[in-house]
PDBQT receptor file of N, H, CA, C and O in Angstrom, charges set to zero:
ATOM      1  N   MET A   1       0.851  -1.185   0.000  1.00  0.00    +0.000 N 
ATOM      2  CA  MET A   1       0.000   0.000   0.000  1.00  0.00    +0.000 C 
ATOM      3  C   MET A   1       0.891   1.240   0.000  1.00  0.00    +0.000 C 
ATOM      4  O   MET A   1       1.710   1.430   0.899  1.00  0.00    +0.000 OA
ATOM      5  N   SER A   2       0.721   2.075  -1.015  1.00  0.00    +0.000 N 
ATOM      6  H   SER A   2       0.055   1.921  -1.745  1.00  0.00    +0.000 HD
ATOM      7  CA  SER A   2       1.525   3.293  -1.079  1.00  0.00    +0.000 C 
ATOM      8  C   SER A   2       0.687   4.481  -0.630  1.00  0.00    +0.000 C 
ATOM      9  O   SER A   2      -0.523   4.530  -0.847  1.00  0.00    +0.000 OA
ATOM     10  N   THR A   3       1.349   5.420  -0.010  1.00  0.00    +0.000 N 
ATOM     11  H   THR A   3       2.333   5.380   0.167  1.00  0.00    +0.000 HD
ATOM     12  CA  THR A   3       0.665   6.645   0.402  1.00  0.00    +0.000 C 
ATOM     13  C   THR A   3       1.274   7.801  -0.376  1.00  0.00    +0.000 C 
ATOM     14  O   THR A   3       2.484   7.859  -0.593  1.00  0.00    +0.000 OA
ATOM     15  N   ARG A   4       0.423   8.701  -0.780  1.00  0.00    +0.000 N 
ATOM     16  H   ARG A   4      -0.560   8.654  -0.604  1.00  0.00    +0.000 HD
ATOM     17  CA  ARG A   4       0.899   9.881  -1.494  1.00  0.00    +0.000 C 
ATOM     18  C   ARG A   4       1.204  10.976  -0.491  1.00  0.00    +0.000 C 
ATOM     19  O   ARG A   4       0.458  11.176   0.468  1.00  0.00    +0.000 OA
ATOM     20  N   PRO A   5       2.306  11.689  -0.715  1.00  0.00    +0.000 N 
ATOM     21  CA  PRO A   5       2.595  12.812   0.189  1.00  0.00    +0.000 C 
ATOM     22  C   PRO A   5       1.581  13.932  -0.001  1.00  0.00    +0.000 C 
ATOM     23  O   PRO A   5       1.056  14.122  -1.098  1.00  0.00    +0.000 OA
ATOM     24  N   GLU A   6       1.312  14.658   1.048  1.00  0.00    +0.000 N 
ATOM     25  H   GLU A   6       1.738  14.504   1.939  1.00  0.00    +0.000 HD
ATOM     26  CA  GLU A   6       0.399  15.807   0.991  1.00  0.00    +0.000 C 
ATOM     27  C   GLU A   6       1.015  16.870   0.081  1.00  0.00    +0.000 C 
ATOM     28  O   GLU A   6       2.176  17.239   0.260  1.00  0.00    +0.000 OA
ATOM     29  N   PRO A   7       0.247  17.365  -0.894  1.00  0.00    +0.000 N 
ATOM     30  CA  PRO A   7       0.806  18.404  -1.771  1.00  0.00    +0.000 C 
ATOM     31  C   PRO A   7       1.066  19.697  -1.001  1.00  0.00    +0.000 C 
ATOM     32  O   PRO A   7       0.476  19.938   0.052  1.00  0.00    +0.000 OA
ATOM     33  N   ALA A   8       1.942  20.509  -1.536  1.00  0.00    +0.000 N 
ATOM     34  H   ALA A   8       2.421  20.314  -2.392  1.00  0.00    +0.000 HD
ATOM     35  CA  ALA A   8       2.275  21.800  -0.927  1.00  0.00    +0.000 C 
ATOM     36  C   ALA A   8       1.238  22.836  -1.361  1.00  0.00    +0.000 C 
ATOM     37  O   ALA A   8       1.233  23.277  -2.510  1.00  0.00    +0.000 OA
ATOM     38  N   TRP A   9       0.369  23.215  -0.440  1.00  0.00    +0.000 N 
ATOM     39  H   TRP A   9       0.373  22.857   0.494  1.00  0.00    +0.000 HD
ATOM     40  CA  TRP A   9      -0.701  24.173  -0.723  1.00  0.00    +0.000 C 
ATOM     41  C   TRP A   9      -0.202  25.594  -0.525  1.00  0.00    +0.000 C 
ATOM     42  O   TRP A   9       0.598  25.852   0.374  1.00  0.00    +0.000 OA
ATOM     43  N   PHE A  10      -0.673  26.526  -1.366  1.00  0.00    +0.000 N 
ATOM     44  H   PHE A  10      -1.323  26.316  -2.097  1.00  0.00    +0.000 HD
ATOM     45  CA  PHE A  10      -0.324  27.932  -1.185  1.00  0.00    +0.000 C 
ATOM     46  C   PHE A  10      -1.502  28.812  -1.548  1.00  0.00    +0.000 C 
ATOM     47  O   PHE A  10      -2.364  28.424  -2.337  1.00  0.00    +0.000 OA
ATOM     48  N   LYS A  11      -1.531  30.004  -0.963  1.00  0.00    +0.000 N 
ATOM     49  H   LYS A  11      -0.832  30.319  -0.322  1.00  0.00    +0.000 HD
ATOM     50  CA  LYS A  11      -2.573  31.001  -1.239  1.00  0.00    +0.000 C 
ATOM     51  C   LYS A  11      -1.984  32.103  -2.100  1.00  0.00    +0.000 C 
ATOM     52  O   LYS A  11      -0.768  32.294  -2.144  1.00  0.00    +0.000 OA
ATOM     53  N   SER A  12      -2.842  32.808  -2.769  1.00  0.00    +0.000 N 
ATOM     54  H   SER A  12      -3.830  32.652  -2.733  1.00  0.00    +0.000 HD
ATOM     55  CA  SER A  12      -2.437  33.932  -3.597  1.00  0.00    +0.000 C 
ATOM     56  C   SER A  12      -1.805  35.020  -2.742  1.00  0.00    +0.000 C 
ATOM     57  O   SER A  12      -2.173  35.209  -1.582  1.00  0.00    +0.000 OA
ATOM     58  N   SER A  13      -0.863  35.722  -3.322  1.00  0.00    +0.000 N 
ATOM     59  H   SER A  13      -0.564  35.568  -4.264  1.00  0.00    +0.000 HD
ATOM     60  CA  SER A  13      -0.262  36.869  -2.623  1.00  0.00    +0.000 C 
ATOM     61  C   SER A  13      -1.280  37.991  -2.456  1.00  0.00    +0.000 C 
ATOM     62  O   SER A  13      -1.050  38.915  -1.675  1.00  0.00    +0.000 OA
ATOM     63  N   TYR A  14      -2.395  37.931  -3.172  1.00  0.00    +0.000 N 
ATOM     64  H   TYR A  14      -2.582  37.181  -3.807  1.00  0.00    +0.000 HD
ATOM     65  CA  TYR A  14      -3.456  38.921  -3.040  1.00  0.00    +0.000 C 
ATOM     66  C   TYR A  14      -4.403  38.612  -1.886  1.00  0.00    +0.000 C 
ATOM     67  O   TYR A  14      -5.297  39.406  -1.595  1.00  0.00    +0.000 OA
ATOM     68  N   SER A  15      -4.221  37.477  -1.227  1.00  0.00    +0.000 N 
ATOM     69  H   SER A  15      -3.494  36.832  -1.463  1.00  0.00    +0.000 HD
ATOM     70  CA  SER A  15      -5.092  37.113  -0.110  1.00  0.00    +0.000 C 
ATOM     71  C   SER A  15      -4.903  38.102   1.024  1.00  0.00    +0.000 C 
ATOM     72  O   SER A  15      -3.785  38.525   1.318  1.00  0.00    +0.000 OA
ATOM     73  N   GLY A  16      -5.991  38.458   1.647  1.00  0.00    +0.000 N 
ATOM     74  H   GLY A  16      -6.900  38.114   1.409  1.00  0.00    +0.000 HD
ATOM     75  CA  GLY A  16      -5.929  39.393   2.766  1.00  0.00    +0.000 C 
ATOM     76  C   GLY A  16      -5.375  38.732   4.018  1.00  0.00    +0.000 C 
ATOM     77  O   GLY A  16      -5.286  37.506   4.086  1.00  0.00    +0.000 OA
ATOM     78  N   SER A  17      -5.015  39.508   4.978  1.00  0.00    +0.000 N 
ATOM     79  H   SER A  17      -5.088  40.503   4.924  1.00  0.00    +0.000 HD
ATOM     80  CA  SER A  17      -4.459  38.981   6.227  1.00  0.00    +0.000 C 
ATOM     81  C   SER A  17      -5.519  38.298   7.084  1.00  0.00    +0.000 C 
ATOM     82  O   SER A  17      -5.185  37.545   7.999  1.00  0.00    +0.000 OA
ATOM     83  N   GLN A  18      -6.809  38.559   6.791  1.00  0.00    +0.000 N 
ATOM     84  H   GLN A  18      -7.080  39.170   6.048  1.00  0.00    +0.000 HD
ATOM     85  CA  GLN A  18      -7.889  37.945   7.562  1.00  0.00    +0.000 C 
ATOM     86  C   GLN A  18      -8.074  36.471   7.210  1.00  0.00    +0.000 C 
ATOM     87  O   GLN A  18      -8.616  35.709   8.011  1.00  0.00    +0.000 OA
ATOM     88  N   GLY A  19      -7.628  36.061   6.016  1.00  0.00    +0.000 N 
ATOM     89  H   GLY A  19      -7.188  36.680   5.366  1.00  0.00    +0.000 HD
ATOM     90  CA  GLY A  19      -7.733  34.665   5.613  1.00  0.00    +0.000 C 
ATOM     91  C   GLY A  19      -9.103  34.222   5.152  1.00  0.00    +0.000 C 
ATOM     92  O   GLY A  19      -9.341  33.025   4.988  1.00  0.00    +0.000 OA
ATOM     93  N   ASP A  20     -10.010  35.163   4.938  1.00  0.00    +0.000 N 
ATOM     94  H   ASP A  20      -9.816  36.135   5.071  1.00  0.00    +0.000 HD
ATOM     95  CA  ASP A  20     -11.349  34.770   4.497  1.00  0.00    +0.000 C 
ATOM     96  C   ASP A  20     -11.459  34.852   2.975  1.00  0.00    +0.000 C 
ATOM     97  O   ASP A  20     -10.709  35.573   2.316  1.00  0.00    +0.000 OA
ATOM     98  N   SER A  21     -12.391  34.109   2.450  1.00  0.00    +0.000 N 
ATOM     99  H   SER A  21     -12.999  33.524   2.986  1.00  0.00    +0.000 HD
ATOM    100  CA  SER A  21     -12.693  34.120   1.019  1.00  0.00    +0.000 C 
ATOM    101  C   SER A  21     -11.483  33.826   0.137  1.00  0.00    +0.000 C 
ATOM    102  O   SER A  21     -11.267  34.491  -0.876  1.00  0.00    +0.000 OA
ATOM    103  N   CYS A  22     -10.715  32.847   0.523  1.00  0.00    +0.000 N 
ATOM    104  H   CYS A  22     -10.890  32.307   1.347  1.00  0.00    +0.000 HD
ATOM    105  CA  CYS A  22      -9.528  32.489  -0.247  1.00  0.00    +0.000 C 
ATOM    106  C   CYS A  22      -9.584  31.034  -0.673  1.00  0.00    +0.000 C 
ATOM    107  O   CYS A  22     -10.246  30.201  -0.053  1.00  0.00    +0.000 OA
ATOM    108  N   VAL A  23      -8.885  30.763  -1.728  1.00  0.00    +0.000 N 
ATOM    109  H   VAL A  23      -8.347  31.440  -2.232  1.00  0.00    +0.000 HD
ATOM    110  CA  VAL A  23      -8.668  29.380  -2.129  1.00  0.00    +0.000 C 
ATOM    111  C   VAL A  23      -7.177  29.109  -2.048  1.00  0.00    +0.000 C 
ATOM    112  O   VAL A  23      -6.356  30.024  -2.114  1.00  0.00    +0.000 OA
ATOM    113  N   GLU A  24      -6.846  27.841  -1.904  1.00  0.00    +0.000 N 
ATOM    114  H   GLU A  24      -7.513  27.098  -1.850  1.00  0.00    +0.000 HD
ATOM    115  CA  GLU A  24      -5.458  27.414  -1.921  1.00  0.00    +0.000 C 
ATOM    116  C   GLU A  24      -5.264  26.515  -3.131  1.00  0.00    +0.000 C 
ATOM    117  O   GLU A  24      -6.189  25.826  -3.561  1.00  0.00    +0.000 OA
ATOM    118  N   VAL A  25      -4.064  26.528  -3.672  1.00  0.00    +0.000 N 
ATOM    119  H   VAL A  25      -3.313  27.087  -3.323  1.00  0.00    +0.000 HD
ATOM    120  CA  VAL A  25      -3.745  25.756  -4.858  1.00  0.00    +0.000 C 
ATOM    121  C   VAL A  25      -2.517  24.906  -4.569  1.00  0.00    +0.000 C 
ATOM    122  O   VAL A  25      -1.594  25.338  -3.878  1.00  0.00    +0.000 OA
ATOM    123  N   ALA A  26      -2.519  23.696  -5.105  1.00  0.00    +0.000 N 
ATOM    124  H   ALA A  26      -3.269  23.345  -5.666  1.00  0.00    +0.000 HD
ATOM    125  CA  ALA A  26      -1.356  22.811  -5.029  1.00  0.00    +0.000 C 
ATOM    126  C   ALA A  26      -1.164  22.176  -6.399  1.00  0.00    +0.000 C 
ATOM    127  O   ALA A  26      -2.131  21.764  -7.040  1.00  0.00    +0.000 OA
ATOM    128  N   VAL A  27       0.082  22.100  -6.842  1.00  0.00    +0.000 N 
ATOM    129  H   VAL A  27       0.867  22.435  -6.322  1.00  0.00    +0.000 HD
ATOM    130  CA  VAL A  27       0.391  21.523  -8.142  1.00  0.00    +0.000 C 
ATOM    131  C   VAL A  27       1.017  20.154  -7.928  1.00  0.00    +0.000 C 
ATOM    132  O   VAL A  27       1.979  20.011  -7.173  1.00  0.00    +0.000 OA
ATOM    133  N   THR A  28       0.465  19.149  -8.598  1.00  0.00    +0.000 N 
ATOM    134  H   THR A  28      -0.316  19.265  -9.212  1.00  0.00    +0.000 HD
ATOM    135  CA  THR A  28       1.028  17.800  -8.566  1.00  0.00    +0.000 C 
ATOM    136  C   THR A  28       1.454  17.435  -9.981  1.00  0.00    +0.000 C 
ATOM    137  O   THR A  28       1.249  18.211 -10.914  1.00  0.00    +0.000 OA
ATOM    138  N   GLU A  29       2.044  16.263 -10.141  1.00  0.00    +0.000 N 
ATOM    139  H   GLU A  29       2.210  15.633  -9.382  1.00  0.00    +0.000 HD
ATOM    140  CA  GLU A  29       2.444  15.826 -11.475  1.00  0.00    +0.000 C 
ATOM    141  C   GLU A  29       1.248  15.656 -12.395  1.00  0.00    +0.000 C 
ATOM    142  O   GLU A  29       1.341  15.926 -13.592  1.00  0.00    +0.000 OA
ATOM    143  N   GLN A  30       0.130  15.212 -11.848  1.00  0.00    +0.000 N 
ATOM    144  H   GLN A  30       0.054  14.993 -10.875  1.00  0.00    +0.000 HD
ATOM    145  CA  GLN A  30      -1.044  14.913 -12.656  1.00  0.00    +0.000 C 
ATOM    146  C   GLN A  30      -2.029  16.067 -12.780  1.00  0.00    +0.000 C 
ATOM    147  O   GLN A  30      -2.728  16.157 -13.789  1.00  0.00    +0.000 OA
ATOM    148  N   ALA A  31      -2.109  16.951 -11.793  1.00  0.00    +0.000 N 
ATOM    149  H   ALA A  31      -1.541  16.878 -10.973  1.00  0.00    +0.000 HD
ATOM    150  CA  ALA A  31      -3.195  17.929 -11.772  1.00  0.00    +0.000 C 
ATOM    151  C   ALA A  31      -2.831  19.159 -10.947  1.00  0.00    +0.000 C 
ATOM    152  O   ALA A  31      -1.810  19.213 -10.261  1.00  0.00    +0.000 OA
ATOM    153  N   VAL A  32      -3.714  20.137 -11.051  1.00  0.00    +0.000 N 
ATOM    154  H   VAL A  32      -4.543  20.094 -11.609  1.00  0.00    +0.000 HD
ATOM    155  CA  VAL A  32      -3.676  21.298 -10.166  1.00  0.00    +0.000 C 
ATOM    156  C   VAL A  32      -4.887  21.154  -9.256  1.00  0.00    +0.000 C 
ATOM    157  O   VAL A  32      -6.012  20.988  -9.727  1.00  0.00    +0.000 OA
ATOM    158  N   CYS A  33      -4.651  21.219  -7.956  1.00  0.00    +0.000 N 
ATOM    159  H   CYS A  33      -3.737  21.354  -7.573  1.00  0.00    +0.000 HD
ATOM    160  CA  CYS A  33      -5.721  21.023  -6.971  1.00  0.00    +0.000 C 
ATOM    161  C   CYS A  33      -6.089  22.361  -6.351  1.00  0.00    +0.000 C 
ATOM    162  O   CYS A  33      -5.228  23.206  -6.109  1.00  0.00    +0.000 OA
ATOM    163  N   VAL A  34      -7.384  22.544  -6.097  1.00  0.00    +0.000 N 
ATOM    164  H   VAL A  34      -8.084  21.857  -6.293  1.00  0.00    +0.000 HD
ATOM    165  CA  VAL A  34      -7.898  23.789  -5.520  1.00  0.00    +0.000 C 
ATOM    166  C   VAL A  34      -8.787  23.413  -4.344  1.00  0.00    +0.000 C 
ATOM    167  O   VAL A  34      -9.605  22.498  -4.439  1.00  0.00    +0.000 OA
ATOM    168  N   ARG A  35      -8.618  24.136  -3.220  1.00  0.00    +0.000 N 
ATOM    169  H   ARG A  35      -7.954  24.879  -3.142  1.00  0.00    +0.000 HD
ATOM    170  CA  ARG A  35      -9.466  23.883  -2.057  1.00  0.00    +0.000 C 
ATOM    171  C   ARG A  35      -9.804  25.193  -1.358  1.00  0.00    +0.000 C 
ATOM    172  O   ARG A  35      -9.155  26.218  -1.567  1.00  0.00    +0.000 OA
ATOM    173  N   ASP A  36     -10.838  25.133  -0.524  1.00  0.00    +0.000 N 
ATOM    174  H   ASP A  36     -11.366  24.301  -0.355  1.00  0.00    +0.000 HD
ATOM    175  CA  ASP A  36     -11.286  26.270   0.280  1.00  0.00    +0.000 C 
ATOM    176  C   ASP A  36     -10.337  26.422   1.469  1.00  0.00    +0.000 C 
ATOM    177  O   ASP A  36     -10.183  25.486   2.254  1.00  0.00    +0.000 OA
ATOM    178  N   SER A  37      -9.712  27.564   1.611  1.00  0.00    +0.000 N 
ATOM    179  H   SER A  37      -9.837  28.325   0.973  1.00  0.00    +0.000 HD
ATOM    180  CA  SER A  37      -8.749  27.757   2.690  1.00  0.00    +0.000 C 
ATOM    181  C   SER A  37      -9.408  27.821   4.066  1.00  0.00    +0.000 C 
ATOM    182  O   SER A  37      -8.736  27.649   5.083  1.00  0.00    +0.000 OA
ATOM    183  N   LYS A  38     -10.726  28.068   4.102  1.00  0.00    +0.000 N 
ATOM    184  H   LYS A  38     -11.271  28.207   3.276  1.00  0.00    +0.000 HD
ATOM    185  CA  LYS A  38     -11.412  28.133   5.395  1.00  0.00    +0.000 C 
ATOM    186  C   LYS A  38     -11.796  26.759   5.922  1.00  0.00    +0.000 C 
ATOM    187  O   LYS A  38     -12.039  26.599   7.118  1.00  0.00    +0.000 OA
ATOM    188  N   ASP A  39     -11.855  25.755   5.030  1.00  0.00    +0.000 N 
ATOM    189  H   ASP A  39     -11.658  25.885   4.058  1.00  0.00    +0.000 HD
ATOM    190  CA  ASP A  39     -12.241  24.410   5.441  1.00  0.00    +0.000 C 
ATOM    191  C   ASP A  39     -11.418  23.388   4.653  1.00  0.00    +0.000 C 
ATOM    192  O   ASP A  39     -11.901  22.801   3.685  1.00  0.00    +0.000 OA
ATOM    193  N   VAL A  40     -10.193  23.188   5.075  1.00  0.00    +0.000 N 
ATOM    194  H   VAL A  40      -9.801  23.665   5.862  1.00  0.00    +0.000 HD
ATOM    195  CA  VAL A  40      -9.272  22.326   4.339  1.00  0.00    +0.000 C 
ATOM    196  C   VAL A  40      -9.589  20.843   4.505  1.00  0.00    +0.000 C 
ATOM    197  O   VAL A  40      -8.957  20.006   3.860  1.00  0.00    +0.000 OA
ATOM    198  N   THR A  41     -10.554  20.504   5.354  1.00  0.00    +0.000 N 
ATOM    199  H   THR A  41     -11.068  21.184   5.877  1.00  0.00    +0.000 HD
ATOM    200  CA  THR A  41     -10.932  19.099   5.521  1.00  0.00    +0.000 C 
ATOM    201  C   THR A  41     -11.881  18.625   4.427  1.00  0.00    +0.000 C 
ATOM    202  O   THR A  41     -12.046  17.421   4.230  1.00  0.00    +0.000 OA
ATOM    203  N   ARG A  42     -12.497  19.550   3.724  1.00  0.00    +0.000 N 
ATOM    204  H   ARG A  42     -12.363  20.527   3.885  1.00  0.00    +0.000 HD
ATOM    205  CA  ARG A  42     -13.402  19.179   2.632  1.00  0.00    +0.000 C 
ATOM    206  C   ARG A  42     -12.584  18.711   1.430  1.00  0.00    +0.000 C 
ATOM    207  O   ARG A  42     -11.418  19.079   1.290  1.00  0.00    +0.000 OA
ATOM    208  N   PRO A  43     -13.189  17.904   0.568  1.00  0.00    +0.000 N 
ATOM    209  CA  PRO A  43     -12.466  17.439  -0.630  1.00  0.00    +0.000 C 
ATOM    210  C   PRO A  43     -12.061  18.612  -1.519  1.00  0.00    +0.000 C 
ATOM    211  O   PRO A  43     -12.736  19.641  -1.558  1.00  0.00    +0.000 OA
ATOM    212  N   HIS A  44     -10.965  18.443  -2.220  1.00  0.00    +0.000 N 
ATOM    213  H   HIS A  44     -10.416  17.608  -2.188  1.00  0.00    +0.000 HD
ATOM    214  CA  HIS A  44     -10.502  19.487  -3.128  1.00  0.00    +0.000 C 
ATOM    215  C   HIS A  44     -10.922  19.170  -4.560  1.00  0.00    +0.000 C 
ATOM    216  O   HIS A  44     -11.301  18.042  -4.875  1.00  0.00    +0.000 OA
ATOM    217  N   LEU A  45     -10.849  20.169  -5.407  1.00  0.00    +0.000 N 
ATOM    218  H   LEU A  45     -10.541  21.086  -5.151  1.00  0.00    +0.000 HD
ATOM    219  CA  LEU A  45     -11.126  20.046  -6.826  1.00  0.00    +0.000 C 
ATOM    220  C   LEU A  45      -9.792  19.831  -7.525  1.00  0.00    +0.000 C 
ATOM    221  O   LEU A  45      -8.829  20.548  -7.255  1.00  0.00    +0.000 OA
ATOM    222  N   ALA A  46      -9.725  18.856  -8.416  1.00  0.00    +0.000 N 
ATOM    223  H   ALA A  46     -10.507  18.273  -8.635  1.00  0.00    +0.000 HD
ATOM    224  CA  ALA A  46      -8.497  18.611  -9.183  1.00  0.00    +0.000 C 
ATOM    225  C   ALA A  46      -8.816  18.761 -10.667  1.00  0.00    +0.000 C 
ATOM    226  O   ALA A  46      -9.779  18.179 -11.166  1.00  0.00    +0.000 OA
ATOM    227  N   VAL A  47      -8.003  19.545 -11.365  1.00  0.00    +0.000 N 
ATOM    228  H   VAL A  47      -7.221  20.018 -10.960  1.00  0.00    +0.000 HD
ATOM    229  CA  VAL A  47      -8.161  19.725 -12.800  1.00  0.00    +0.000 C 
ATOM    230  C   VAL A  47      -6.827  19.451 -13.479  1.00  0.00    +0.000 C 
ATOM    231  O   VAL A  47      -5.765  19.597 -12.873  1.00  0.00    +0.000 OA
ATOM    232  N   GLY A  48      -6.894  19.055 -14.737  1.00  0.00    +0.000 N 
ATOM    233  H   GLY A  48      -7.756  18.936 -15.229  1.00  0.00    +0.000 HD
ATOM    234  CA  GLY A  48      -5.669  18.807 -15.488  1.00  0.00    +0.000 C 
ATOM    235  C   GLY A  48      -4.844  20.082 -15.635  1.00  0.00    +0.000 C 
ATOM    236  O   GLY A  48      -5.373  21.192 -15.576  1.00  0.00    +0.000 OA
ATOM    237  N   ARG A  49      -3.554  19.903 -15.826  1.00  0.00    +0.000 N 
ATOM    238  H   ARG A  49      -3.125  19.001 -15.874  1.00  0.00    +0.000 HD
ATOM    239  CA  ARG A  49      -2.668  21.064 -15.930  1.00  0.00    +0.000 C 
ATOM    240  C   ARG A  49      -2.991  21.926 -17.147  1.00  0.00    +0.000 C 
ATOM    241  O   ARG A  49      -2.889  23.151 -17.084  1.00  0.00    +0.000 OA
ATOM    242  N   GLY A  50      -3.383  21.290 -18.259  1.00  0.00    +0.000 N 
ATOM    243  H   GLY A  50      -3.466  20.295 -18.310  1.00  0.00    +0.000 HD
ATOM    244  CA  GLY A  50      -3.763  22.049 -19.454  1.00  0.00    +0.000 C 
ATOM    245  C   GLY A  50      -5.019  22.862 -19.233  1.00  0.00    +0.000 C 
ATOM    246  O   GLY A  50      -5.105  24.014 -19.656  1.00  0.00    +0.000 OA
ATOM    247  N   GLU A  51      -5.994  22.261 -18.568  1.00  0.00    +0.000 N 
ATOM    248  H   GLU A  51      -5.924  21.324 -18.224  1.00  0.00    +0.000 HD
ATOM    249  CA  GLU A  51      -7.232  22.978 -18.259  1.00  0.00    +0.000 C 
ATOM    250  C   GLU A  51      -6.957  24.147 -17.328  1.00  0.00    +0.000 C 
ATOM    251  O   GLU A  51      -7.543  25.217 -17.489  1.00  0.00    +0.000 OA
ATOM    252  N   TRP A  52      -6.074  23.955 -16.358  1.00  0.00    +0.000 N 
ATOM    253  H   TRP A  52      -5.598  23.086 -16.228  1.00  0.00    +0.000 HD
ATOM    254  CA  TRP A  52      -5.715  25.034 -15.427  1.00  0.00    +0.000 C 
ATOM    255  C   TRP A  52      -5.051  26.183 -16.196  1.00  0.00    +0.000 C 
ATOM    256  O   TRP A  52      -5.346  27.351 -15.946  1.00  0.00    +0.000 OA
ATOM    257  N   ALA A  53      -4.165  25.853 -17.120  1.00  0.00    +0.000 N 
ATOM    258  H   ALA A  53      -3.925  24.904 -17.324  1.00  0.00    +0.000 HD
ATOM    259  CA  ALA A  53      -3.486  26.891 -17.905  1.00  0.00    +0.000 C 
ATOM    260  C   ALA A  53      -4.497  27.691 -18.723  1.00  0.00    +0.000 C 
ATOM    261  O   ALA A  53      -4.380  28.912 -18.829  1.00  0.00    +0.000 OA
ATOM    262  N   ARG A  54      -5.492  27.009 -19.305  1.00  0.00    +0.000 N 
ATOM    263  H   ARG A  54      -5.587  26.017 -19.219  1.00  0.00    +0.000 HD
ATOM    264  CA  ARG A  54      -6.528  27.720 -20.055  1.00  0.00    +0.000 C 
ATOM    265  C   ARG A  54      -7.357  28.615 -19.136  1.00  0.00    +0.000 C 
ATOM    266  O   ARG A  54      -7.694  29.739 -19.508  1.00  0.00    +0.000 OA
ATOM    267  N   PHE A  55      -7.687  28.128 -17.943  1.00  0.00    +0.000 N 
ATOM    268  H   PHE A  55      -7.414  27.215 -17.641  1.00  0.00    +0.000 HD
ATOM    269  CA  PHE A  55      -8.442  28.928 -16.981  1.00  0.00    +0.000 C 
ATOM    270  C   PHE A  55      -7.664  30.179 -16.587  1.00  0.00    +0.000 C 
ATOM    271  O   PHE A  55      -8.216  31.280 -16.597  1.00  0.00    +0.000 OA
ATOM    272  N   VAL A  56      -6.402  30.021 -16.244  1.00  0.00    +0.000 N 
ATOM    273  H   VAL A  56      -5.954  29.127 -16.236  1.00  0.00    +0.000 HD
ATOM    274  CA  VAL A  56      -5.583  31.169 -15.844  1.00  0.00    +0.000 C 
ATOM    275  C   VAL A  56      -5.456  32.155 -16.999  1.00  0.00    +0.000 C 
ATOM    276  O   VAL A  56      -5.522  33.367 -16.796  1.00  0.00    +0.000 OA
ATOM    277  N   GLY A  57      -5.273  31.635 -18.205  1.00  0.00    +0.000 N 
ATOM    278  H   GLY A  57      -5.219  30.650 -18.370  1.00  0.00    +0.000 HD
ATOM    279  CA  GLY A  57      -5.211  32.512 -19.382  1.00  0.00    +0.000 C 
ATOM    280  C   GLY A  57      -6.485  33.309 -19.568  1.00  0.00    +0.000 C 
ATOM    281  O   GLY A  57      -6.449  34.491 -19.908  1.00  0.00    +0.000 OA
ATOM    282  N   PHE A  58      -7.620  32.647 -19.340  1.00  0.00    +0.000 N 
ATOM    283  H   PHE A  58      -7.650  31.686 -19.064  1.00  0.00    +0.000 HD
ATOM    284  CA  PHE A  58      -8.913  33.323 -19.476  1.00  0.00    +0.000 C 
ATOM    285  C   PHE A  58      -9.064  34.433 -18.439  1.00  0.00    +0.000 C 
ATOM    286  O   PHE A  58      -9.429  35.553 -18.794  1.00  0.00    +0.000 OA
ATOM    287  N   VAL A  59      -8.794  34.150 -17.179  1.00  0.00    +0.000 N 
ATOM    288  H   VAL A  59      -8.497  33.239 -16.891  1.00  0.00    +0.000 HD
ATOM    289  CA  VAL A  59      -9.021  35.157 -16.145  1.00  0.00    +0.000 C 
ATOM    290  C   VAL A  59      -8.013  36.295 -16.215  1.00  0.00    +0.000 C 
ATOM    291  O   VAL A  59      -8.313  37.400 -15.762  1.00  0.00    +0.000 OA
ATOM    292  N   THR A  60      -6.838  36.061 -16.762  1.00  0.00    +0.000 N 
ATOM    293  H   THR A  60      -6.594  35.164 -17.130  1.00  0.00    +0.000 HD
ATOM    294  CA  THR A  60      -5.895  37.164 -16.894  1.00  0.00    +0.000 C 
ATOM    295  C   THR A  60      -6.238  38.056 -18.071  1.00  0.00    +0.000 C 
ATOM    296  O   THR A  60      -5.799  39.205 -18.127  1.00  0.00    +0.000 OA
ATOM    297  N   ASP A  61      -7.029  37.533 -19.029  1.00  0.00    +0.000 N 
ATOM    298  H   ASP A  61      -7.385  36.599 -18.983  1.00  0.00    +0.000 HD
ATOM    299  CA  ASP A  61      -7.454  38.339 -20.177  1.00  0.00    +0.000 C 
ATOM    300  C   ASP A  61      -8.695  39.169 -19.890  1.00  0.00    +0.000 C 
ATOM    301  O   ASP A  61      -9.028  40.058 -20.673  1.00  0.00    +0.000 OA
ATOM    302  N   VAL A  62      -9.384  38.904 -18.792  1.00  0.00    +0.000 N 
ATOM    303  H   VAL A  62      -9.113  38.182 -18.155  1.00  0.00    +0.000 HD
ATOM    304  CA  VAL A  62     -10.633  39.598 -18.489  1.00  0.00    +0.000 C 
ATOM    305  C   VAL A  62     -10.366  40.988 -17.988  1.00  0.00    +0.000 C 
ATOM    306  O   VAL A  62     -11.303  41.725 -17.681  1.00  0.00    +0.000 OA
TER     307      VAL A  62
């Protein structure tokens, strides 16, 4: 039985000092994971790296 190491989660540098309304992101070999920073016990969302790149490209163009 193999166990996967916990990914390194980080918040945006734009996150406020209060820590509310933030998401955390972790990059793995297979995917980019996103979770709610206020409740890290809930399951995270995982998307492919290509899909994440398209999402980031879209939001930076807005």
